[in-house]
C-alpha positions, 0 to 999 in steps of 0.5 A: 478464504477472506482470512487467507487473503488478509494474511497474504495481503499483510505479508505482501505489504510487509515484505514490499514496504520493508524493502522500500523503507529500508532502501529509501528512508535514509536517502529519500525521506530523511532530507525531505522530512528533516527533524520531523522524522522519528529516529525509531519507528513507532511499532504500535502505530505501524502495526495499526496502519498495516492491519487497517490498510491491509483489511481495506485492501483485502476487502476492496481488492484481493478478496473480490479478485480471488473470489471472482467478484473483481475480474483479473483475467484478460487485458481489460479485466486485468486492468480492473484490479490494476486500476482499482489498486492504484486508485486506492493506494493513491487516495489512501496515501494522498489523504495522509500526505495532503492532510499533513501538507495542510497542517504541518509547516514546511511539509514537502510537496516533493514528499507528497508526490513521491509517497502518493506514487509509492502508495499506488505502486505498493497497493498495485504490486501487493494486490497482484502478488496476493492474487497470483499467490492465492491462485497458486496455492488455491485459497 
């Protein structure tokens, strides 16, 4: 079940984040990053990030939710996955952005805020999508 949850998590992240980056990379990130933004994506680095982060999300969120260790049903239980996912996304994306702001001259505070909110939203949406899909296909 863990491997299935991992595959679903990686697919959910790839789809949702691709849509986000396709729609926002030019109009949102480019003006905030200026010359720091690469003209082409570093594929090995992107793959490494998604594998590592996907593994973390699977380990801490989607696998426990699918196996009954993290409650998902009911209002209070549903908040367990939602709050846990939002916090993990906020912390992970915050770690990157706040470190970048600490060591890279002129790193945009606006970018920090936008990316941290995106990390929380992405992780929450992907986690719920994985749990919904996983239960639908009975993994």
